[in-house]
All heavy atoms as an XYZ file, in Angstrom:
982
protein
N       0.123     97.636     88.155
C       1.566     97.685     88.158
C       2.049     98.769     89.114
O       3.022     98.567     89.828
C       2.054     97.932     86.731
C       3.530     97.926     86.592
S       4.125     96.274     86.927
C       5.788     96.471     86.499
N       1.370     99.932     89.066
C       1.748    101.025     89.960
C       1.536    100.634     91.416
O       2.304    101.013     92.287
C       0.933    102.272     89.653
C       1.328    102.961     88.397
C       0.531    104.221     88.224
N       0.763    104.773     86.908
C       0.124    105.799     86.425
N      -0.831    106.385     87.151
N       0.396    106.246     85.222
N       0.479     99.867     91.652
C       0.163     99.451     93.007
C       1.264     98.527     93.570
O       1.666     98.672     94.730
C      -1.182     98.736     93.027
C      -1.647     98.414     94.411
S      -1.844     99.901     95.370
C      -3.531     99.785     95.780
N       1.745     97.629     92.727
C       2.810     96.722     93.153
C       4.092     97.496     93.456
O       4.754     97.253     94.453
C       3.070     95.641     92.065
C       1.832     94.725     91.952
C       4.302     94.822     92.389
C       1.913     93.742     90.826
N       4.416     98.455     92.609
C       5.601     99.284     92.853
C       5.445    100.115     94.124
O       6.405    100.293     94.880
C       5.882    100.182     91.658
C       6.440     99.479     90.414
C       6.549    100.467     89.254
C       7.796     98.880     90.724
N       4.259    100.618     94.382
C       4.013    101.416     95.587
C       4.157    100.562     96.843
O       4.781    100.971     97.827
C       2.635    102.037     95.535
N       3.610     99.349     96.822
C       3.726     98.437     97.964
C       5.185     98.050     98.189
O       5.683     98.039     99.320
C       2.838     97.189     97.762
C       3.116     96.140     98.800
C       1.366     97.580     97.790
N       5.911     97.756     97.115
C       7.327     97.403     97.240
C       8.141     98.556     97.806
O       9.030     98.361     98.644
C       7.874     96.969     95.877
N       7.850     99.757     97.378
C       8.564    100.933     97.882
C       8.288    101.158     99.355
O       9.187    101.472    100.141
C       8.185    102.164     97.066
N       7.061    100.974     99.774
C       6.710    101.159    101.197
C       7.392    100.081    102.047
O       7.956    100.389    103.097
C       5.170    101.127    101.378
C       4.797    101.009    102.842
C       4.553    102.345    100.757
N       7.341     98.824    101.607
C       7.948     97.746    102.375
C       9.476     97.904    102.424
O      10.108     97.662    103.464
C       7.583     96.394    101.769
C       6.118     95.963    101.944
C       5.884     94.636    101.243
C       5.768     95.859    103.415
N      10.072     98.298    101.315
C      11.532     98.486    101.269
C      11.965     99.606    102.196
O      12.939     99.479    102.926
C      11.967     98.749     99.832
C      13.456     98.865     99.688
C      14.258     97.737     99.754
C      14.063    100.101     99.502
C      15.642     97.840     99.630
C      15.424    100.223     99.390
C      16.226     99.085     99.446
O      17.581     99.189     99.329
N      11.233    100.699    102.184
C      11.599    101.824    103.039
C      11.373    101.493    104.511
O      12.132    101.906    105.379
C      10.836    103.084    102.651
O       9.454    102.882    102.845
N      10.341    100.699    104.810
C      10.083    100.298    106.189
C      11.196     99.395    106.718
O      11.626     99.518    107.861
C       8.738     99.611    106.295
N      11.672     98.503    105.882
C      12.763     97.622    106.323
C      14.051     98.396    106.483
O      14.870     98.099    107.342
C      12.932     96.452    105.351
O      13.368     96.917    104.104
N      14.268     99.417    105.650
C      15.480    100.234    105.772
C      15.434    101.063    107.042
O      16.461    101.261    107.708
C      15.633    101.132    104.552
N      14.282    101.554    107.413
C      14.145    102.350    108.630
C      14.238    101.490    109.892
O      14.615    101.971    110.956
C      12.827    103.137    108.623
C      12.735    104.253    107.586
C      11.339    104.862    107.584
C      13.799    105.317    107.850
N      13.870    100.210    109.782
C      13.889     99.312    110.942
C      15.310     98.950    111.357
O      15.535     98.529    112.480
C      13.089     98.060    110.644
N      16.263     99.095    110.467
C      17.642     98.746    110.790
C      18.312     99.943    111.452
O      18.380    101.019    110.882
C      18.403     98.355    109.521
C      17.837     97.133    108.862
C      18.534     96.823    107.545
O      19.495     97.483    107.190
N      18.033     95.828    106.852
N      18.811     99.703    112.677
C      19.470    100.778    113.408
C      20.859    100.342    113.820
O      21.177     99.143    113.838
C      18.669    101.167    114.672
O      18.637    100.032    115.539
C      17.272    101.617    114.339
N      21.706    101.293    114.176
C      23.048    100.985    114.643
C      23.075    100.612    116.110
O      23.990     99.931    116.585
C      23.978    102.195    114.411
C      24.192    102.472    112.934
O      24.094    101.517    112.147
O      24.455    103.633    112.587
N      22.090    101.051    116.871
C      22.064    100.793    118.302
C      21.472     99.409    118.582
O      20.552     98.963    117.885
C      21.219    101.857    118.994
C      21.794    103.256    118.877
C      20.963    104.251    119.642
C      19.697    104.549    118.854
N      18.859    105.568    119.443
N      21.995     98.700    119.622
C      21.402     97.414    119.988
C      20.047     97.625    120.651
O      19.750     98.724    121.134
C      22.417     96.841    120.974
C      23.122     98.015    121.539
C      23.151     99.026    120.434
N      19.218     96.599    120.692
C      17.915     96.758    121.341
C      18.101     97.110    122.826
O      19.025     96.653    123.469
C      17.243     95.394    121.176
C      18.233     94.500    120.560
C      19.411     95.289    120.153
N      17.217     97.949    123.347
C      17.335     98.417    124.721
C      16.175     97.906    125.566
O      15.047     97.794    125.080
C      17.353     99.942    124.751
C      18.445    100.600    123.934
S      20.048    100.348    124.609
C      20.117    101.697    125.752
N      16.465     97.618    126.835
C      15.446     97.300    127.813
C      15.583     98.370    128.890
O      16.511     98.332    129.682
C      15.643     95.893    128.404
C      14.628     95.621    129.494
C      15.570     94.829    127.323
N      14.710     99.309    128.872
C      14.839    100.458    129.774
C      16.045    101.283    129.347
O      16.117    101.758    128.222
N      17.010    101.450    130.243
C      18.223    102.194    129.927
C      19.386    101.287    129.549
O      20.455    101.757    129.167
C      18.644    103.041    131.146
C      17.600    104.097    131.490
O      16.755    104.378    130.621
O      17.652    104.627    132.601
N      19.211     99.966    129.687
C      20.322     99.020    129.481
C      20.152     98.266    128.163
O      19.030     97.933    127.768
C      20.382     98.019    130.630
C      20.616     98.687    131.982
C      20.615     97.669    133.085
C      20.813     98.357    134.422
N      20.791     97.397    135.521
N      21.264     97.963    127.496
C      21.153     97.172    126.252
C      20.778     95.719    126.567
O      21.127     95.189    127.610
C      22.540     97.264    125.635
C      23.436     97.578    126.782
C      22.631     98.363    127.761
N      20.081     95.112    125.652
C      19.678     93.718    125.776
C      20.917     92.838    125.603
O      21.689     93.023    124.659
C      18.635     93.391    124.700
C      18.015     91.996    124.742
C      17.198     91.831    126.012
C      17.117     91.796    123.543
N      21.128     91.888    126.513
C      22.297     91.009    126.436
C      21.830     89.578    126.288
O      20.725     89.208    126.681
C      23.207     91.141    127.685
C      23.814     92.510    127.767
C      22.461     90.818    128.946
N      22.714     88.737    125.741
C      22.417     87.339    125.572
C      23.096     86.561    126.683
O      24.301     86.692    126.904
C      22.935     86.872    124.203
C      22.244     85.649    123.707
C      22.635     85.382    122.260
O      23.603     85.895    121.754
N      21.854     84.538    121.607
N      22.349     85.756    127.404
C      22.875     85.003    128.540
C      23.245     83.614    128.075
O      22.468     82.937    127.415
C      21.827     84.952    129.669
C      22.348     84.167    130.849
C      21.428     86.346    130.101
N      24.468     83.159    128.466
C      24.922     81.815    128.120
C      24.634     80.896    129.292
O      24.738     81.297    130.448
C      26.412     81.823    127.828
C      26.751     82.631    126.605
C      28.230     82.579    126.329
C      28.538     83.436    125.126
N      29.405     84.520    125.389
N      24.305     79.618    129.043
C      24.090     78.680    130.130
C      25.369     78.509    130.963
O      26.476     78.529    130.427
C      23.738     77.363    129.436
C      23.403     77.726    128.049
C      24.050     79.027    127.749
N      25.219     78.358    132.243
C      26.381     78.239    133.136
C      27.080     76.907    132.891
O      26.446     75.867    132.777
C      25.908     78.309    134.585
C      27.020     78.452    135.567
C      26.469     78.707    136.941
C      27.591     78.968    137.898
N      27.095     79.291    139.233
N      28.407     76.945    132.797
C      29.189     75.728    132.657
C      29.423     75.274    131.238
O      30.020     74.232    131.018
N      28.947     75.997    130.228
C      29.216     75.617    128.852
C      29.973     76.742    128.173
O      29.823     77.896    128.503
C      27.919     75.336    128.067
O      27.124     76.500    128.067
C      27.156     74.181    128.656
N      30.768     76.376    127.199
C      31.534     77.358    126.442
C      30.780     77.693    125.174
O      29.940     76.926    124.707
C      32.912     76.795    126.067
C      33.793     76.576    127.266
C      35.147     76.092    126.842
C      36.053     75.916    128.033
N      37.343     75.418    127.656
N      31.106     78.816    124.588
C      30.484     79.233    123.337
C      30.883     78.255    122.241
O      32.022     77.834    122.160
C      30.886     80.644    122.958
N      29.945     77.856    121.422
C      30.250     76.976    120.299
C      30.011     75.517    120.602
O      30.111     74.681    119.725
N      29.711     75.138    121.871
C      29.420     73.743    122.177
C      27.964     73.626    122.572
O      27.374     74.531    123.112
C      30.307     73.219    123.327
O      30.039     73.993    124.493
C      31.768     73.287    122.980
N      27.402     72.486    122.299
C      26.016     72.237    122.669
C      25.986     71.627    124.052
O      26.747     70.733    124.366
C      25.374     71.249    121.686
C      25.278     71.790    120.274
C      24.663     70.749    119.381
C      24.608     71.245    117.949
N      24.119     70.233    117.053
N      25.092     72.115    124.889
C      24.940     71.541    126.213
C      24.370     70.129    126.038
O      23.413     69.915    125.329
C      23.994     72.392    127.054
N      24.978     69.157    126.662
C      24.513     67.791    126.550
C      25.251     66.986    125.482
O      25.010     65.802    125.344
N      26.125     67.594    124.730
C      26.872     66.827    123.753
C      27.971     66.047    124.453
O      28.352     66.347    125.574
C      27.467     67.745    122.689
O      28.504     68.515    123.243
N      28.495     65.013    123.798
C      29.555     64.213    124.392
C      30.790     65.048    124.664
O      31.461     64.877    125.655
C      29.924     63.049    123.461
C      28.866     61.979    123.410
C      29.329     60.857    122.544
C      28.277     59.774    122.429
N      28.713     58.695    121.574
N      31.083     65.975    123.765
C      32.270     66.822    123.924
C      32.119     67.699    125.155
O      33.056     67.845    125.935
C      32.466     67.670    122.671
C      33.708     68.525    122.719
C      33.861     69.318    121.432
O      33.704     68.739    120.352
O      34.154     70.511    121.535
N      30.933     68.267    125.337
C      30.715     69.118    126.514
C      30.746     68.287    127.788
O      31.185     68.761    128.827
C      29.369     69.845    126.389
N      30.311     67.035    127.721
C      30.355     66.164    128.882
C      31.777     65.744    129.207
O      32.116     65.487    130.361
C      29.480     64.932    128.661
N      32.645     65.649    128.207
C      34.013     65.219    128.425
C      34.877     66.323    129.004
O      35.799     66.073    129.758
C      34.627     64.722    127.117
N      34.591     67.545    128.680
C      35.421     68.663    129.129
C      35.454     68.826    130.641
O      36.516     68.966    131.206
C      34.955     69.979    128.479
C      35.068     69.986    126.982
C      36.426     70.372    126.534
C      36.432     70.411    125.009
N      37.667     70.495    124.421
N      34.290     68.801    131.348
C      34.366     68.976    132.787
C      35.134     67.869    133.480
O      35.744     68.083    134.522
C      32.910     68.993    133.244
C      32.138     69.353    132.035
C      32.932     68.819    130.877
N      35.135     66.658    132.936
C      35.863     65.569    133.550
C      37.362     65.821    133.493
O      38.105     65.469    134.410
C      35.531     64.246    132.852
N      37.827     66.445    132.428
C      39.255     66.702    132.285
C      39.664     68.007    132.962
O      40.818     68.179    133.309
C      39.626     66.765    130.810
N      38.713     68.902    133.157
C      39.043     70.201    133.750
C      39.112     70.078    135.272
O      38.385     69.323    135.872
C      37.998     71.228    133.354
N      40.015     70.837    135.861
C      40.150     70.828    137.316
C      39.089     71.724    137.935
O      38.723     72.732    137.373
C      41.545     71.323    137.688
N      38.597     71.344    139.128
C      37.648     72.223    139.784
C      38.333     73.512    140.216
O      39.551     73.550    140.390
C      37.160     71.415    140.982
C      38.173     70.347    141.193
C      38.826     70.118    139.867
N      37.537     74.570    140.404
C      38.112     75.869    140.701
C      38.791     75.916    142.069
O      39.740     76.641    142.252
C      37.036     76.934    140.623
C      36.523     77.165    139.217
C      35.457     78.211    139.171
C      34.958     78.403    137.767
N      33.892     79.366    137.667
N      38.313     75.139    143.027
C      38.846     75.217    144.371
C      40.257     74.659    144.481
O      41.181     75.337    144.920
N      40.439     73.401    144.135
C      41.729     72.735    144.317
C      42.151     72.101    142.996
O      41.399     71.316    142.422
C      41.567     71.667    145.401
C      42.802     70.914    145.730
C      42.516     69.893    146.828
C      43.745     69.049    147.106
N      43.419     67.986    148.069
N      43.342     72.404    142.484
C      43.761     71.802    141.221
C      43.994     70.299    141.385
O      44.531     69.851    142.388
C      45.062     72.531    140.887
C      45.513     73.167    142.134
C      44.318     73.338    143.025
N      43.573     69.536    140.377
C      43.739     68.094    140.385
C      45.087     67.721    139.802
O      45.633     68.412    138.951
C      42.652     67.409    139.561
C      41.283     67.466    140.206
C      40.263     66.706    139.377
O      40.444     66.512    138.190
N      39.204     66.280    140.023
N      45.612     66.575    140.206
C      46.869     66.083    139.673
C      46.625     65.518    138.278
O      45.491     65.246    137.889
C      47.450     65.014    140.582
O      46.639     63.857    140.562
N      47.704     65.325    137.559
C      47.600     64.734    136.213
C      47.017     63.336    136.295
O      46.204     62.937    135.461
C      48.977     64.745    135.516
C      49.371     66.177    135.192
C      48.960     63.890    134.257
C      50.746     66.322    134.577
N      47.407     62.586    137.329
C      46.904     61.219    137.480
C      45.389     61.202    137.631
O      44.702     60.391    137.000
C      47.564     60.554    138.688
N      44.838     62.092    138.452
C      43.386     62.124    138.620
C      42.677     62.545    137.352
O      41.618     62.020    137.012
C      43.023     63.085    139.757
C      43.336     62.612    141.173
C      43.012     63.689    142.188
C      42.561     61.344    141.495
N      43.265     63.486    136.623
C      42.629     63.925    135.370
C      42.684     62.802    134.326
O      41.738     62.631    133.563
C      43.282     65.190    134.854
C      42.971     66.388    135.754
C      43.446     67.673    135.178
N      44.908     67.764    135.310
C      45.661     68.658    134.721
N      45.126     69.546    133.927
N      46.963     68.669    134.912
N      43.776     62.034    134.294
C      43.846     60.912    133.350
C      42.869     59.824    133.729
O      42.243     59.213    132.855
C      45.272     60.349    133.305
C      46.332     61.210    132.648
C      47.716     60.594    132.824
C      46.037     61.412    131.171
N      42.689     59.572    135.024
C      41.727     58.572    135.465
C      40.298     59.016    135.167
O      39.436     58.192    134.901
C      41.891     58.281    136.949
C      43.105     57.440    137.238
C      43.303     57.192    138.730
O      42.798     57.935    139.570
N      44.061     56.153    139.046
N      40.053     60.320    135.192
C      38.718     60.832    134.859
C      38.402     60.550    133.385
O      37.237     60.349    133.036
C      38.625     62.317    135.154
N      39.426     60.516    132.551
C      39.214     60.219    131.120
C      38.797     58.776    130.908
O      38.198     58.458    129.882
C      40.486     60.506    130.333
S      40.928     62.257    130.307
N      39.091     57.893    131.858
C      38.711     56.484    131.719
C      37.194     56.291    131.792
O      36.699     55.249    131.388
C      39.398     55.643    132.800
C      40.920     55.507    132.682
C      41.475     54.786    133.883
C      41.287     54.798    131.397
N      36.463     57.286    132.283
C      34.995     57.203    132.341
C      34.358     57.335    130.970
O      33.211     56.956    130.792
C      34.445     58.277    133.278
C      34.888     58.063    134.718
O      35.235     56.913    135.079
O      34.882     59.049    135.486
N      35.085     57.852    130.004
C      34.570     58.024    128.637
C      34.765     56.705    127.887
O      35.704     55.949    128.160
C      35.330     59.176    127.921
C      35.158     60.473    128.724
C      34.841     59.352    126.500
C      36.020     61.607    128.243
N      33.874     56.397    126.952
C      33.928     55.142    126.203
C      35.310     54.916    125.620
O      35.914     55.824    125.032
C      32.894     55.140    125.059
C      31.471     55.093    125.582
O      31.271     54.616    126.711
O      30.553     55.518    124.852
N      35.784     53.656    125.740
C      37.104     53.291    125.260
C      37.140     53.257    123.732
O      36.156     52.892    123.093
C      37.513     51.919    125.810
C      38.961     51.600    125.517
O      39.738     52.529    125.248
O      39.335     50.401    125.576
N      38.261     53.657    123.156
C      38.448     53.597    121.723
C      37.783     54.727    120.964
O      37.656     54.658    119.733
N      37.339     55.760    121.659
C      36.643     56.854    120.987
C      37.547     58.080    120.895
O      38.507     58.234    121.632
C      35.349     57.257    121.729
O      35.703     57.681    123.057
C      34.369     56.105    121.813
N      37.192     58.948    119.974
C      37.917     60.208    119.778
C      37.742     61.107    121.005
O      38.651     61.865    121.355
C      37.400     60.890    118.508
C      38.034     62.208    118.193
C      39.383     62.047    117.587
C      39.874     63.408    117.110
N      41.271     63.476    116.961
N      36.587     60.983    121.683
C      36.348     61.795    122.868
C      37.355     61.477    123.979
O      37.825     62.383    124.663
C      34.919     61.581    123.383
C      33.878     62.176    122.460
O      34.217     63.155    121.762
O      32.744     61.671    122.430
N      37.665     60.199    124.153
C      38.636     59.830    125.186
C      40.018     60.362    124.828
O      40.735     60.891    125.676
C      38.693     58.326    125.397
C      39.611     57.965    126.570
C      39.763     56.486    126.799
N      38.705     55.974    127.616
C      38.752     54.782    128.201
N      39.800     54.008    128.054
N      37.751     54.346    128.923
N      40.388     60.271    123.564
C      41.683     60.810    123.136
C      41.707     62.322    123.335
O      42.724     62.874    123.769
C      41.969     60.449    121.680
C      43.308     60.911    121.129
C      44.468     60.277    121.913
C      43.441     60.601    119.661
N      40.623     63.004    123.016
C      40.561     64.447    123.237
C      40.712     64.788    124.713
O      41.328     65.804    125.067
C      39.242     65.022    122.706
C      39.188     65.009    121.196
O      40.206     64.916    120.526
N      37.990     65.075    120.664
N      40.158     63.955    125.587
C      40.295     64.166    127.024
C      41.752     64.032    127.436
O      42.280     64.861    128.180
C      39.414     63.163    127.765
S      39.436     63.350    129.560
N      42.422     62.975    126.957
C      43.849     62.797    127.256
C      44.658     63.956    126.700
O      45.573     64.460    127.364
C      44.383     61.483    126.658
C      43.902     60.223    127.339
C      43.540     59.105    126.604
C      43.853     60.126    128.730
C      43.134     57.932    127.205
C      43.448     58.938    129.336
C      43.098     57.841    128.582
O      42.702     56.700    129.183
N      44.344     64.376    125.484
C      45.090     65.478    124.851
C      44.884     66.801    125.595
O      45.744     67.681    125.560
C      44.679     65.634    123.383
C      45.227     64.506    122.512
O      46.145     63.787    122.972
O      44.739     64.353    121.387
N      43.739     66.950    126.283
C      43.519     68.144    127.075
C      44.415     68.153    128.316
O      44.841     69.196    128.782
C      42.051     68.252    127.488
N      44.706     66.951    128.845
C      45.576     66.842    130.020
C      47.036     66.984    129.605
O      47.788     67.760    130.206
C      45.352     65.495    130.734
C      46.303     65.327    131.892
C      43.912     65.382    131.215
N      47.432     66.240    128.577
C      48.816     66.287    128.072
C      48.732     66.566    126.576
O      48.452     65.661    125.790
C      49.557     64.951    128.331
C      49.589     64.643    129.819
C      50.963     64.999    127.760
C      50.169     63.300    130.173
N      48.971     67.812    126.139
C      48.837     68.159    124.726
C      49.812     67.366    123.844
O      50.961     67.143    124.244
C      49.178     69.649    124.687
C      49.046     70.125    126.076
C      49.325     68.967    126.968
N      49.341     66.925    122.662
C      50.220     66.140    121.792
C      51.319     66.991    121.158
O      51.144     68.168    120.907
C      49.265     65.608    120.709
C      48.111     66.561    120.712
C      48.006     67.084    122.130
N      52.469     66.348    120.964
C      53.611     66.958    120.282
C      54.260     65.856    119.444
O      55.315     65.341    119.795
C      54.600     67.537    121.285
N      53.604     65.441    118.330
C      54.057     64.272    117.583
C      55.439     64.459    116.974
O      55.809     65.544    116.533
C      52.994     64.091    116.490
C      52.237     65.355    116.441
C      52.416     66.045    117.740
N      56.195     63.372    117.001
C      57.519     63.310    116.372
C      57.482     62.232    115.308
O      56.777     61.233    115.439
C      58.580     62.969    117.413
C      58.827     64.054    118.429
C      59.962     63.683    119.347
C      60.268     64.805    120.318
N      61.365     64.442    121.234
N      58.262     62.405    114.219
C      58.234     61.397    113.150
C      58.693     60.028    113.626
O      58.105     59.024    113.277
C      59.185     61.944    112.091
C      59.551     63.312    112.502
C      59.082     63.554    113.883
N      59.734     59.979    114.449
C      60.224     58.707    114.972
C      60.219     58.787    116.491
O      61.235     59.081    117.113
C      61.635     58.423    114.459
C      61.671     58.187    112.967
C      63.071     57.832    112.508
C      63.094     57.632    111.001
N      64.425     57.326    110.502
N      59.053     58.515    117.057
C      58.910     58.617    118.507
C      59.528     57.407    119.183
O      59.362     56.275    118.724
C      57.432     58.702    118.871
N      60.267     57.613    120.281
C      60.834     56.474    121.021
C      59.727     55.751    121.785
O      58.621     56.257    121.951
C      61.822     57.150    121.980
C      61.273     58.514    122.183
C      60.623     58.885    120.880
N      60.040     54.566    122.284
C      59.083     53.798    123.078
C      58.776     54.587    124.337
O      59.675     55.115    125.000
C      59.669     52.441    123.420
C      58.729     51.530    124.169
C      59.299     50.142    124.234
C      58.515     49.171    125.078
N      57.159     49.319    125.261
N      57.501     54.654    124.672
C      57.072     55.459    125.824
C      57.493     54.791    127.127
O      57.157     53.638    127.379
C      55.566     55.646    125.790
N      58.223     55.548    127.943
C      58.646     55.042    129.253
C      57.771     55.619    130.360
O      57.780     55.123    131.469
C      60.105     55.415    129.514
C      61.050     54.730    128.554
C      62.484     55.117    128.841
C      63.416     54.450    127.822
N      64.792     54.912    127.969
N      57.026     56.666    130.036
C      56.119     57.300    130.995
C      54.922     57.857    130.248
O      54.925     57.936    129.017
N      53.911     58.244    130.992
C      52.680     58.727    130.366
C      52.941     59.995    129.546
O      52.290     60.223    128.521
C      51.578     58.935    131.425
C      51.883     60.118    132.312
C      50.233     59.114    130.776
N      53.899     60.806    129.939
C      54.185     62.039    129.207
C      54.799     61.753    127.836
O      54.716     62.589    126.934
C      55.098     62.933    130.010
N      55.409     60.581    127.675
C      56.005     60.221    126.382
C      54.972     59.832    125.342
O      55.282     59.750    124.155
C      57.004     59.063    126.569
C      58.214     59.462    127.411
O      58.498     60.681    127.483
O      58.858     58.565    127.968
N      53.730     59.575    125.772
C      52.670     59.206    124.827
C      52.339     60.353    123.877
O      51.858     60.121    122.778
C      51.405     58.793    125.575
S      51.592     57.289    126.560
N      52.603     61.573    124.272
C      52.258     62.719    123.430
C      53.106     62.786    122.169
O      52.768     63.455    121.230
C      52.418     64.025    124.214
C      53.837     64.327    124.590
C      53.936     65.540    125.439
N      55.291     65.651    125.973
C      55.832     66.774    126.308
N      55.175     67.887    126.185
N      57.040     66.790    126.790
N      54.245     62.070    122.138
C      55.114     62.105    120.978
C      54.662     61.177    119.866
O      55.161     61.264    118.746
C      56.552     61.762    121.380
C      57.145     62.744    122.365
C      57.710     62.309    123.548
C      57.124     64.100    122.115
C      58.256     63.202    124.451
C      57.657     65.008    123.004
C      58.230     64.541    124.180
N      53.737     60.242    120.145
C      53.259     59.310    119.131
C      52.387     60.055    118.129
O      51.509     60.843    118.492
C      52.471     58.169    119.771
C      53.313     57.264    120.680
C      52.404     56.307    121.434
C      54.344     56.509    119.893
N      52.620     59.813    116.853
C      51.921     60.532    115.779
C      50.538     59.931    115.512
O      49.583     60.647    115.340
C      52.786     60.500    114.520
C      52.274     61.372    113.403
C      53.248     61.411    112.262
C      52.783     62.366    111.196
N      53.721     62.463    110.090
N      50.465     58.601    115.473
C      49.213     57.912    115.151
C      48.249     57.980    116.333
O      48.620     57.696    117.478
C      49.511     56.456    114.788
C      48.372     55.718    114.131
C      48.003     56.302    112.782
O      48.896     56.707    112.022
O      46.798     56.352    112.488
N      46.992     58.375    116.082
C      46.026     58.571    117.150
C      45.718     57.263    117.891
O      45.588     57.257    119.112
C      44.732     59.168    116.600
C      44.885     60.613    116.194
C      43.583     61.218    115.677
O      42.595     60.483    115.481
O      43.575     62.449    115.481
N      45.587     56.147    117.151
C      45.292     54.858    117.801
C      46.418     54.449    118.735
O      46.176     53.949    119.827
C      45.052     53.776    116.757
C      43.787     54.025    115.941
O      42.886     54.710    116.455
O      43.711     53.527    114.800
N      47.660     54.642    118.299
C      48.799     54.292    119.153
C      48.853     55.185    120.381
O      49.143     54.710    121.483
C      50.109     54.436    118.373
C      50.273     53.450    117.240
C      51.520     53.731    116.400
O      52.335     54.588    116.791
O      51.669     53.082    115.356
N      48.537     56.476    120.200
C      48.571     57.415    121.319
C      47.477     57.050    122.332
O      47.723     57.069    123.533
C      48.392     58.844    120.801
C      48.805     59.886    121.813
C      48.991     61.262    121.204
N      47.751     61.885    120.803
C      47.442     62.269    119.574
N      48.312     62.131    118.601
N      46.297     62.824    119.290
N      46.299     56.702    121.841
C      45.201     56.322    122.724
C      45.546     55.052    123.500
O      45.342     54.983    124.717
C      43.922     56.107    121.917
C      42.672     55.713    122.695
C      42.300     56.798    123.685
C      41.523     55.428    121.765
N      46.116     54.057    122.821
C      46.498     52.811    123.507
C      47.591     53.077    124.534
O      47.577     52.499    125.633
C      46.993     51.782    122.468
N      48.518     53.955    124.233
C      49.582     54.312    125.167
C      49.009     54.964    126.412
O      49.309     54.587    127.549
C      50.591     55.215    124.463
S      51.956     55.754    125.508
N      48.137     55.977    126.207
C      47.527     56.658    127.357
C      46.695     55.680    128.183
O      46.732     55.702    129.408
C      46.643     57.809    126.885
C      47.381     59.081    126.592
C      47.242     59.711    125.369
C      48.199     59.677    127.544
C      47.906     60.895    125.104
C      48.865     60.852    127.294
C      48.725     61.463    126.055
N      45.917     54.797    127.511
C      45.095     53.820    128.223
C      45.951     52.918    129.094
O      45.598     52.638    130.233
C      44.286     52.961    127.239
C      43.052     53.668    126.725
O      42.558     54.601    127.338
N      42.578     53.249    125.570
N      47.071     52.460    128.549
C      47.943     51.571    129.311
C      48.454     52.213    130.595
O      48.447     51.594    131.668
N      48.863     53.461    130.498
C      49.388     54.136    131.691
C      48.259     54.562    132.641
O      48.401     54.441    133.845
C      50.232     55.358    131.296
C      51.585     54.986    130.773
C      51.904     55.135    129.444
C      52.556     54.475    131.615
C      53.146     54.801    128.960
C      53.813     54.122    131.156
C      54.109     54.290    129.822
N      47.154     55.050    132.088
C      46.048     55.517    132.940
C      45.420     54.366    133.734
O      45.021     54.543    134.880
C      44.997     56.236    132.104
N      45.321     53.196    133.108
C      44.732     52.043    133.802
C      45.671     51.475    134.860
O      45.221     50.848    135.817
C      44.342     50.969    132.790
C      43.160     51.394    131.937
C      42.917     50.479    130.751
O      43.731     49.550    130.516
O      41.911     50.687    130.066
N      46.985     51.675    134.700
C      47.939     51.127    135.664
C      48.165     52.060    136.858
O      48.805     51.659    137.817
C      49.281     50.842    134.987
O      49.902     52.048    134.578
N      47.635     53.270    136.808
C      47.755     54.190    137.949
C      46.880     53.666    139.069
O      45.695     53.411    138.864
C      47.323     55.628    137.549
C      48.213     56.190    136.454
C      47.343     56.557    138.767
C      47.714     57.517    135.892
N      47.428     53.523    140.285
C      46.585     53.045    141.395
C      45.549     54.099    141.758
O      45.791     55.305    141.701
C      47.565     52.832    142.555
C      48.792     53.599    142.181
C      48.817     53.724    140.697
N      44.350     53.598    142.084
C      43.260     54.504    142.459
C      43.607     55.150    143.795
O      43.945     54.491    144.760
C      41.941     53.735    142.580
C      41.464     53.139    141.289
C      40.781     54.177    140.458
C      40.247     53.511    139.188
N      39.723     54.451    138.278
N      43.538     56.474    143.819
C      43.845     57.216    145.036
C      42.575     57.337    145.867
O      41.484     57.515    145.329
C      44.384     58.593    144.684
C      45.669     58.601    143.841
C      46.021     60.013    143.416
C      46.809     58.005    144.618
N      42.708     57.250    147.195
C      41.502     57.422    148.022
C      40.978     58.838    147.949
O      41.748     59.804    147.868
C      42.005     57.090    149.448
C      43.470     57.337    149.408
C      43.897     57.041    147.986
N      39.662     58.953    147.935
C      39.062     60.287    147.870
C      39.051     60.885    149.264
O      38.620     60.248    150.229
C      37.645     60.193    147.328
C      37.606     59.768    145.883
C      36.205     59.770    145.341
C      36.231     59.338    143.892
N      34.891     59.355    143.302
N      39.561     62.101    149.361
C      39.600     62.738    150.688
C      38.725     63.940    150.738
O      38.317     64.496    149.815
C      41.033     63.126    151.046
O      41.611     63.909    150.029
C-alpha cells in the first residue's frame, strides 16, 4: 500500500512540475503552429465548404464583379446548401416577412425561405451572359 502511494506521489509531482507557464521554445524563439496556406481556421482543407469559399472570394490582384462571383457559384452542385452559401457570401441575406417579387438579383436576398432564395439566385445567375475572359 505504501509503495502504491509513493508511486502515485512521484507521478503526481512529476506531472505538476512538467506544467509551465512558458510556451515551448526552439532555441530563443517560441514554437509556433503553422496553418496551411489558403485555408481559414476552423475549416478542413479539402472540404466542400473550403472549396466553395475561394470560388466566391475575389483574387487579391483585381476585384471581381458581382456577376462573375455569382457565375462562379454555378460551378457548385445545384440545389445544395453550399451553392446557397456561395450566393449568400456574394449578396448577404436580409429576409423580410413579405418580400416583393424579385426584379433584380439583389432582391433575392429579401426572400426568407432558403429554397426560394436559391431558385431566385439561380434564375438570375444563369441568365447573366458569359463575359469573355481577358
